[in-house]
Backbone as CSV, one residue per row, in Angstrom:
resi,resn,N_x,N_y,N_z,CA_x,CA_y,CA_z,C_x,C_y,C_z
1,MET,19.733,0.802,15.341,19.767,0.672,14.003,20.360,-1.111,13.883
2,VAL,19.880,-1.946,12.965,20.779,-3.586,13.096,20.800,-3.538,11.326
3,ALA,22.193,-4.161,11.903,22.486,-4.624,10.606,22.115,-6.354,10.012
4,ILE,21.789,-5.237,8.424,21.658,-7.035,8.174,22.230,-7.330,7.107
5,GLU,23.401,-6.820,7.158,24.074,-7.316,6.578,25.422,-6.518,5.771
6,ASP,26.722,-7.131,6.207,27.168,-6.035,6.548,27.872,-4.296,5.169
7,ARG,26.840,-4.251,4.730,26.412,-2.591,3.868,24.618,-2.521,3.477
8,VAL,23.585,-2.430,3.803,22.335,-2.572,4.825,21.808,-2.906,5.933
9,GLN,21.380,-1.922,6.290,20.652,-0.734,7.568,19.698,-1.234,7.237
10,ASN,18.871,-1.305,8.954,17.237,-0.478,9.034,16.989,-0.500,10.078
11,VAL,15.655,1.254,9.831,16.085,1.850,11.016,13.758,1.671,10.494
12,SER,13.587,1.206,11.898,11.725,2.008,11.169,11.766,2.691,12.366
13,ALA,10.025,3.427,12.429,9.389,4.828,12.738,9.096,4.629,14.463
14,VAL,8.692,3.383,14.371,7.405,1.948,15.474,7.402,0.766,15.581
15,ALA,7.415,0.188,16.734,7.389,-0.562,17.658,6.032,-1.724,16.094
16,TYR,6.314,-2.660,16.081,4.875,-2.953,15.304,3.846,-3.956,16.846
17,THR,2.757,-3.300,16.853,1.669,-3.187,17.763,0.953,-3.568,17.064
18,SER,-0.280,-3.697,18.270,-1.248,-4.247,17.479,-2.349,-2.788,16.510
19,LYS,-1.831,-1.104,17.064,-2.589,0.027,16.687,-1.223,0.076,15.497
20,ALA,-0.337,0.041,15.290,0.429,0.103,14.427,-0.216,-0.765,13.210
21,LYS,-0.743,-2.116,13.616,-0.454,-2.934,11.992,-2.602,-2.261,12.124
22,LYS,-2.962,-2.077,12.792,-4.246,-1.748,12.049,-4.199,0.172,11.446
23,VAL,-3.108,0.765,11.986,-2.815,1.394,10.604,-2.079,0.933,9.456
24,ILE,-1.703,-0.012,9.239,-0.194,-0.325,7.997,-1.661,-1.004,7.209
25,SER,-3.115,-2.141,7.368,-3.704,-2.593,7.485,-4.226,-1.462,6.947
26,ARG,-5.026,-0.906,7.488,-6.078,0.691,6.976,-5.110,0.682,5.621
27,PHE,-4.184,0.968,5.196,-3.699,1.713,4.217,-2.901,0.457,3.339
28,LYS,-2.786,-0.372,3.959,-2.469,-2.162,2.638,-3.473,-1.911,2.553
29,TYR,-5.328,-2.283,2.894,-5.397,-3.533,2.436,-7.221,-2.611,2.087
30,LEU,-7.149,-1.424,2.425,-8.085,-0.589,2.582,-8.514,0.414,1.636
31,GLY,-7.176,0.785,1.464,-6.982,1.782,0.519,-6.501,3.046,0.559
32,ASP,-6.912,2.652,2.112,-6.918,4.457,2.865,-5.198,5.399,2.293
33,GLU,-5.356,5.733,1.444,-3.795,6.298,1.235,-3.823,7.785,1.891
34,ARG,-4.918,8.061,2.664,-4.149,9.557,3.382,-3.419,9.041,4.177
35,TYR,-2.904,8.024,4.591,-1.827,8.124,5.488,-0.135,7.638,5.011
36,ALA,-0.769,7.337,3.885,0.668,7.595,3.098,1.728,9.166,4.134
37,LYS,1.006,9.965,3.756,1.091,11.382,4.586,1.791,11.385,5.148
38,TYR,0.812,10.842,6.646,1.151,10.750,7.623,2.857,9.418,8.563
39,ILE,2.244,7.919,7.421,4.092,7.581,8.038,4.752,7.562,7.165
40,GLY,4.562,8.572,5.644,5.465,9.123,5.538,6.081,10.070,5.658
41,ALA,5.886,11.001,6.889,6.184,12.273,7.492,7.387,11.376,8.660
42,MET,6.556,10.206,9.462,7.184,9.291,10.936,8.109,8.631,10.137
43,MET,8.351,8.110,8.932,9.231,7.975,8.534,10.560,8.567,8.219
44,ARG,10.803,9.786,7.721,11.968,10.505,6.832,12.082,10.923,9.128
45,ASP,11.234,11.779,9.455,11.396,11.792,10.781,13.054,10.755,11.138
46,VAL,12.511,9.877,11.717,13.478,8.621,11.661,14.679,8.741,10.903
47,VAL,14.744,8.765,10.020,15.464,8.745,7.952,16.717,10.353,8.762
48,GLU,15.681,11.336,9.463,16.993,12.292,9.627,17.570,12.533,10.787
49,VAL,16.659,11.483,12.152,17.775,11.292,12.292,18.780,10.040,12.496
50,HIS,18.164,8.696,12.118,19.184,8.009,12.584,20.469,7.290,11.319
51,TYR,19.972,8.584,9.614,20.577,8.226,8.984,21.362,9.426,8.739
52,ARG,21.898,10.399,10.006,21.859,11.938,9.767,23.297,12.248,9.007
53,GLY,23.239,13.346,8.505,24.614,12.762,7.213,25.198,11.384,6.468
54,ILE,23.806,10.805,5.814,24.241,10.486,4.722,23.385,10.573,3.284
55,PRO,24.747,11.051,2.578,23.489,11.162,1.517,23.249,10.360,0.427
56,PHE,22.104,10.473,0.578,21.322,9.551,-0.790,20.942,10.493,-1.347
57,SER,21.262,9.959,-2.435,21.487,10.802,-4.105,19.859,9.089,-4.587
58,VAL,19.297,7.960,-3.989,17.896,8.084,-4.486,17.319,7.029,-3.503
59,ILE,16.279,7.014,-4.586,15.468,6.416,-2.537,14.531,5.417,-3.790
60,THR,14.157,3.576,-3.015,13.256,3.597,-3.697,13.126,2.315,-3.240
61,SER,11.616,1.867,-3.718,11.133,1.107,-2.813,10.119,-1.185,-3.082
62,VAL,10.198,-1.566,-2.200,9.438,-3.269,-2.507,8.685,-2.470,-4.047
63,PRO,9.035,-3.534,-4.663,7.712,-2.810,-5.956,6.870,-3.950,-5.160
64,LEU,5.629,-4.254,-6.025,5.075,-5.428,-5.863,4.599,-6.374,-7.592
65,HIS,3.884,-7.536,-6.774,3.980,-8.051,-8.809,2.841,-7.363,-9.246
66,HIS,2.991,-7.399,-10.816,2.089,-6.716,-11.242,0.326,-6.395,-11.133
67,LYS,0.546,-8.073,-10.487,-1.187,-8.688,-10.662,-1.876,-8.177,-8.260
68,ARG,-0.692,-7.936,-8.049,-0.845,-7.326,-6.666,-1.209,-6.054,-6.874
69,LEU,-0.505,-5.251,-7.625,-0.672,-4.376,-8.457,-2.079,-4.113,-8.703
70,THR,-2.058,-4.084,-9.336,-3.824,-4.218,-10.050,-4.759,-4.795,-9.019
71,GLU,-4.860,-5.341,-8.325,-5.966,-5.732,-7.390,-6.378,-4.608,-6.691
72,ARG,-4.690,-3.909,-6.240,-4.879,-2.940,-4.902,-4.958,-1.111,-5.486
73,GLY,-4.488,-1.479,-5.959,-4.195,0.215,-7.589,-3.223,1.122,-6.483
74,PHE,-2.557,0.713,-5.558,-1.021,1.795,-5.482,-0.360,0.141,-4.929
75,ASN,1.222,0.708,-5.058,1.306,0.188,-4.143,1.810,0.776,-3.263
76,GLN,1.723,1.153,-1.361,2.201,1.159,-0.421,3.710,1.649,-0.164
77,SER,4.628,1.365,-0.779,5.633,1.294,-0.041,6.347,2.427,-1.340
78,GLN,5.923,2.004,-2.471,6.169,3.268,-3.301,5.617,4.766,-2.803
79,LEU,4.271,4.805,-2.139,3.697,6.168,-1.896,4.484,6.831,-0.700
80,LEU,5.076,6.026,0.095,5.981,5.961,1.383,6.902,6.507,0.653
81,ALA,7.726,6.004,-0.255,8.696,6.495,-0.412,8.705,7.616,-1.611
82,GLU,7.988,7.407,-1.837,7.285,9.173,-2.450,7.507,10.115,-1.842
83,GLN,6.829,9.852,-0.197,6.130,10.405,0.575,8.506,11.341,0.836
84,ILE,9.000,10.469,1.036,10.429,10.549,2.105,11.190,11.298,0.965
85,GLY,10.856,11.071,0.345,11.733,11.157,-1.051,10.838,12.926,-0.955
86,LYS,9.800,13.217,-1.655,8.745,14.682,-2.152,10.002,15.877,-0.652
87,SER,10.278,15.213,0.836,10.142,15.715,1.997,11.274,15.966,2.110
88,ILE,12.733,15.635,1.090,13.379,16.101,2.328,14.501,15.824,0.852
89,GLY,14.056,16.184,-0.637,14.412,16.150,-1.423,15.540,15.395,-2.549
90,ILE,15.313,14.210,-2.246,15.924,13.402,-2.888,14.872,12.328,-3.890
91,PRO,15.446,12.594,-5.310,14.519,11.780,-6.237,14.434,10.363,-5.394
92,THR,13.399,9.887,-6.499,12.624,8.498,-5.774,12.199,7.869,-7.670
93,LEU,13.003,7.089,-7.514,13.423,5.893,-8.479,13.131,4.459,-8.085
94,ASN,11.699,4.179,-9.467,11.721,2.580,-9.390,13.023,1.195,-9.678
95,LEU,14.107,1.398,-8.839,15.114,0.629,-9.653,14.738,-1.218,-9.818
96,LEU,13.622,-1.912,-8.811,13.073,-3.077,-8.623,11.465,-3.185,-9.562
97,GLU,11.383,-4.521,-9.839,10.018,-5.225,-10.020,10.351,-6.644,-9.418
98,ARG,9.002,-6.944,-9.181,8.584,-7.731,-8.288,8.949,-8.870,-10.442
99,ASN,8.679,-10.222,-10.286,8.799,-11.394,-11.174,8.470,-12.715,-11.222
100,LYS,8.154,-12.520,-10.019,7.181,-13.338,-9.395,6.070,-13.459,-8.003
101,PRO,5.259,-13.601,-8.451,4.333,-13.412,-7.042,4.722,-14.552,-5.914
102,SER,4.875,-13.991,-5.172,4.234,-14.517,-4.497,2.448,-13.754,-2.782
103,PRO,2.512,-14.991,-1.136,1.439,-15.146,-0.971,2.116,-13.752,0.106
104,PRO,0.904,-13.240,0.098,0.608,-12.251,1.444,2.449,-12.767,2.846
105,GLN,3.480,-11.303,3.151,4.046,-12.067,3.615,2.860,-12.412,4.929
106,ALA,2.564,-11.288,5.247,1.955,-11.248,6.718,1.032,-13.458,6.832
107,SER,0.665,-13.623,5.904,0.189,-15.410,5.761,0.882,-16.088,6.349
108,LEU,2.525,-16.004,6.634,3.748,-16.761,6.062,4.411,-17.018,7.524
109,GLY,4.983,-18.291,7.412,6.252,-17.942,8.898,7.582,-18.045,8.332
110,ARG,8.309,-17.852,9.210,9.723,-17.116,8.865,10.290,-18.115,7.406
111,ALA,10.670,-18.715,7.683,11.240,-20.139,6.711,9.705,-19.858,5.307
112,ASP,9.447,-19.940,5.606,7.994,-19.968,4.151,8.468,-18.191,2.988
113,ARG,9.101,-17.469,4.599,8.867,-15.838,3.860,10.415,-15.584,3.592
114,ILE,11.122,-16.481,4.038,12.597,-16.702,2.843,12.237,-17.174,1.158
115,ARG,11.772,-18.360,1.586,11.783,-19.439,0.526,10.556,-18.261,-0.250
116,SER,9.557,-17.605,-0.087,8.784,-17.720,-1.091,9.521,-16.152,-1.898
117,LEU,10.633,-15.663,-1.137,11.194,-13.956,-1.649,11.575,-14.873,-2.611
118,GLN,12.749,-15.588,-2.665,14.278,-16.176,-3.178,13.683,-15.649,-4.998
119,ASN,15.055,-14.979,-5.210,14.844,-14.630,-6.905,13.288,-13.714,-7.541
120,SER,13.008,-13.278,-6.467,11.558,-12.687,-7.026,11.690,-11.452,-6.955
121,PHE,12.673,-10.479,-7.413,13.400,-9.590,-7.596,14.262,-9.261,-8.547
122,GLN,13.862,-8.414,-9.500,14.983,-7.876,-10.469,15.180,-6.430,-10.677
123,ILE,16.370,-6.316,-11.631,16.393,-4.508,-10.826,15.234,-4.229,-12.346
124,SER,14.779,-3.077,-12.889,13.536,-3.008,-13.892,14.602,-2.199,-14.532
125,GLU,13.752,-1.431,-15.860,14.364,-1.448,-16.704,15.178,0.145,-16.700
126,GLU,14.368,0.596,-16.098,15.269,2.050,-15.369,15.780,2.745,-14.422
127,ALA,16.219,0.925,-13.674,17.409,1.497,-13.608,18.026,0.354,-14.076
128,GLN,18.310,0.430,-15.215,19.100,-0.765,-15.494,19.976,0.591,-16.827
129,GLN,19.624,2.278,-16.832,19.681,2.595,-17.347,21.576,3.383,-16.708
130,LEU,21.321,2.607,-15.349,21.433,3.498,-14.637,22.901,3.247,-13.894
131,ASP,24.194,3.453,-13.468,25.270,3.061,-13.057,25.354,3.454,-11.652
132,LEU,24.829,2.246,-10.558,24.353,2.224,-9.157,25.330,2.300,-8.485
133,ARG,27.103,2.626,-9.100,28.186,2.170,-8.242,27.665,3.480,-7.233
134,PRO,27.828,4.662,-8.024,28.320,5.311,-7.324,26.698,6.316,-6.284
135,HIS,25.838,5.622,-6.421,24.756,6.191,-4.988,24.788,5.536,-4.425
136,THR,23.283,6.157,-3.236,23.685,5.407,-2.240,22.055,5.521,-1.903
137,ILE,21.418,4.501,-1.720,20.229,4.063,-2.705,19.417,4.073,-0.431
138,LEU,18.738,4.116,-0.345,17.408,4.785,0.878,16.766,3.532,0.487
139,LEU,15.721,2.720,0.841,14.501,1.295,0.707,13.512,1.566,1.548
140,VAL,12.929,1.028,0.298,11.527,1.587,1.425,10.735,0.982,1.341
141,ASP,10.258,0.484,2.790,9.844,-0.970,2.316,8.223,0.084,4.209
142,ASP,7.043,-0.848,4.486,6.358,-0.993,5.092,6.265,-1.205,6.698
143,VAL,6.642,-2.278,6.534,6.611,-3.618,7.460,8.179,-4.270,8.064
144,TYR,9.083,-4.438,8.523,9.575,-5.202,9.083,9.823,-6.377,9.713
145,THR,9.575,-7.745,9.418,8.981,-8.833,10.384,10.286,-9.358,9.960
146,THR,11.120,-10.836,8.611,11.979,-11.211,9.276,13.626,-10.411,8.055
147,GLY,13.001,-8.849,7.611,14.113,-8.669,7.361,14.901,-9.457,5.450
148,SER,13.641,-10.607,5.138,13.814,-10.695,3.911,14.023,-10.676,2.199
149,THR,12.501,-10.051,2.716,12.156,-8.628,1.690,13.219,-8.023,0.851
150,ILE,14.035,-6.804,2.529,14.905,-6.613,2.626,16.285,-6.823,1.891
151,ARG,16.462,-8.192,3.042,17.613,-8.546,1.774,17.531,-8.845,0.417
152,GLU,16.172,-9.388,0.006,16.051,-10.185,-1.870,15.994,-8.239,-1.935
153,CYS,15.993,-7.920,-1.744,15.791,-6.655,-2.519,16.961,-6.023,-2.999
154,ALA,17.746,-5.586,-1.577,19.482,-5.595,-0.873,19.997,-6.269,-2.275
155,LYS,20.054,-7.656,-2.326,20.876,-8.699,-3.602,20.001,-8.420,-4.715
156,THR,18.800,-7.855,-5.189,19.346,-7.375,-6.795,20.236,-6.704,-6.887
157,LEU,20.220,-4.923,-5.625,20.902,-4.216,-6.441,21.816,-3.931,-6.238
158,ARG,22.374,-4.835,-5.376,23.712,-5.337,-5.825,24.379,-6.386,-6.430
159,SER,23.458,-6.206,-7.556,23.790,-7.841,-8.569,23.706,-6.769,-9.524
160,ALA,23.644,-5.359,-9.209,24.084,-4.120,-10.066,24.117,-3.583,-10.132
161,GLY,25.436,-3.733,-8.943,27.060,-3.007,-8.378,27.353,-1.840,-7.565
162,ALA,25.243,-1.636,-7.184,24.993,-1.187,-5.828,26.292,-1.306,-5.095
163,LYS,26.506,-0.412,-4.499,27.274,-0.529,-3.037,26.617,-0.686,-1.766
164,THR,25.946,0.372,-2.006,25.446,1.366,-1.025,24.077,1.371,-0.299
165,ILE,23.636,0.613,0.467,22.487,0.841,0.631,21.992,0.838,2.041
166,TYR,20.634,1.744,2.694,20.412,0.819,3.922,18.638,1.349,3.406
167,SER,18.454,0.679,4.316,16.566,0.422,4.245,16.443,1.198,5.644
168,THR,14.453,1.741,5.286,13.584,2.063,6.290,11.944,1.051,6.450
169,THR,11.646,1.463,7.160,10.113,0.944,7.571,9.618,1.447,8.459
170,PHE,7.431,1.510,8.292,7.531,2.675,9.110,7.274,1.223,10.463
171,ALA,7.175,0.288,10.359,6.437,-0.959,12.003,7.797,-1.716,12.125
172,ARG,8.494,-2.472,13.208,9.495,-3.439,12.973,8.306,-4.317,14.145
C-alpha cells in the first residue's frame, strides 16, 4: 500500500504491464464491458486482503465528464466500483462529478496530468444530501499512474467532510 496523503492509501490488483494495458484498452476504449466482471473480481480480492477489517460504508468511482461518458457510453471506473460493491455487499454511490473536461490522462506527462485535473471534480447532488463525515469511502479507478486523479478526488471528498478515504485501482 502506498500512502498518497495522510488519509488516503491506494492498492492495485496488478502492475501496469503491456498485458494489463491491453486488458484496460479493450475494456475502456473498445467498449468490451465483459472485462468489468473479471477486473472487478481481481480488485475485490486485493481490497479484501489489503484492506481487511476496514469498515467501508460506501464505494464511489472516479467520474467521467458528461461528454466523455456520452462518447464512450459507460464509465469504466463506475462499472468496476459496482462489481466490487455487489460482491462484498457495500453500496455504490456517485459521490463525485467531473465539472470540466480534460484530455485523456494517458496522453499527458506528469506535470500536465496534475495541472489538467486541478479543480476538475465537484460533489454530486446525491452526495450533497449525505453527511460524509461518518463514512469510510473506497474510491475506485482503473489505472494509477501519478496519483493525481485519486488525490484530486480525495481533496473534493474531504471538502465535503469525508475523513476516511482509501482507493483501489486495477493497475499501477
